[in-house]
N, C-alpha and C positions, 0 to 999 in steps of 0.2 A: 443503570442501563449499560449494556455492554457495547463496545465499539463494533461497528459493522464494516463490512467491506463491499464497495460498490465497483462494478466494472463496466466500463461503456465501450461499445464497438468502435466508436470514432470520436473526435473531438465535437462533431456536429451534434451527436446525441447528447453529450455533456453540456453544450450550450443551450440545447433545447429544454433539458430538465433544470438547469440552473440559469435560466434566461434572466430573470429579474434579480437574482443575487450573485451573479458571477464577478461583478466589480468590487463587492464588499470583502474585506479582508478576512472576517471570521468564517466565511463560507468557502474560501479557496486559499489555503495557506500551503506553500510549497514544502514538501518533504525533503529535508536535507540528506539524511541518510537512513538506511534500514539496516538493522544488525539482527542476526539470529544468535540466540544463546540458548543451547540445549532445546527446550520445547517451547521458548518464548520468543516473541518478536519485539524488538526494540525500535521505535520510531523516533527520529529526532527533528525537531522543528525550530525555527527562529522566531518565536512569537512574543515573548515578553522578557523583561529584564530580572523579573523576581525568580529566584531559585526556590524550587520546592522539592520535597522528598518524593521520588517516584515510587509507585506501588510495584515493588519488584516480584510479588506473588502472582501478579495478574499475567494472563498470556500475552496481552498486548500492553507493553510499558511505553509510555510517552515521556520523553525527555524534552524539556523546554530550553531554549537558548543555548543549546550545545553543551549541556552539562553532563554528558555522557562519560567523559574521561575520568571523572571521580568514581564511577561505578564499574569500570572495566577491570576484568580479572585476567584477561588474556585468551579466554577460550571462546571469545565471540567472532562470529564471521561477518564480514561486511557483505551485504547484497549488491551485486554489480548487475550490469545490464542483462547478460545471458543467463543469469541465475534465477530467473523468475518467470513464471508462466502460469496461465490459467487453464485448468481442465474442466472443459464443459461436461464432459462424461460423469465426472464425479462432483462437479459444482464446487470446486476448491481452488485456492491459490497455492501454488507449490513453489516452495523456495529450495534451490539447489536440486532440482529434478535430476534423477539418474535414468539410465536406460532400462535396465531390468529389475531394478529395486525401487523401494518407495522414496519419495523425496525426504530430505533431512528434515523439513518442517512443512506442514499444510495447514491451512486455515480455510474454514467454511466461508463461501461467499454469500453475502446477503441478497444481493440483487445484481442481475445483468440486464443492461439496456442494449439491445441490438437485434438485427434480423439475421445475421451470419451465425450458423451453427457449426463449428468444427470440434473435432475431439480435443485438440489443444491450440491455444492461441498465445502468441508471444505478446508481451506488454511493452509499450513504449516507456522506457525508463525515465526519459525526461519530463513526462507528463504524469506525474503523481502528486495528489493533493491530500490535504487533510481538512475536513470540515469540522470546525469547532462547534458550532451551533447543533449539529445533529450527531456529533461524535462518529464520524465516518472517515475510513480511508478510501480514497477514490483513485482508481487506475484507469488508464485508456489503453486500449489495444493498438498494436502497430498496424499500419496499412502497408500493403505491398507497393501500391502505385504512388505513394507519397502525398495523398490528398489530406493528411492529418494536419 
């Protein structure tokens, strides 16, 4: 089963969907870093002490316990706060979006929870999680009035 991407309009929707599971570690693991390498997304989590061989042929590559340094070749780009957005028009997550050109990398979003529909939404970079049990990457959108 492939990794899916879920996006929530705000933290309240996230708490509503994950109400009974939000305290358990396997449902809400913080993402340490996101890296883009050509047409692949590398995600880094601090989950276990065991090293394992990442599957570098997949579009989404998961590195556990910060083992990414062994696999870096120098052409990777670290995804920072303003380099990530959700395009509702195309239903995709865009990495390094550009003004009149296509983004450097985009991935299809599996599900969006929310009532607000805009063309593009910025994501809160401090609230990004990985759900091990369902193999999901979870992002939460920014709110302008600070109610997040």
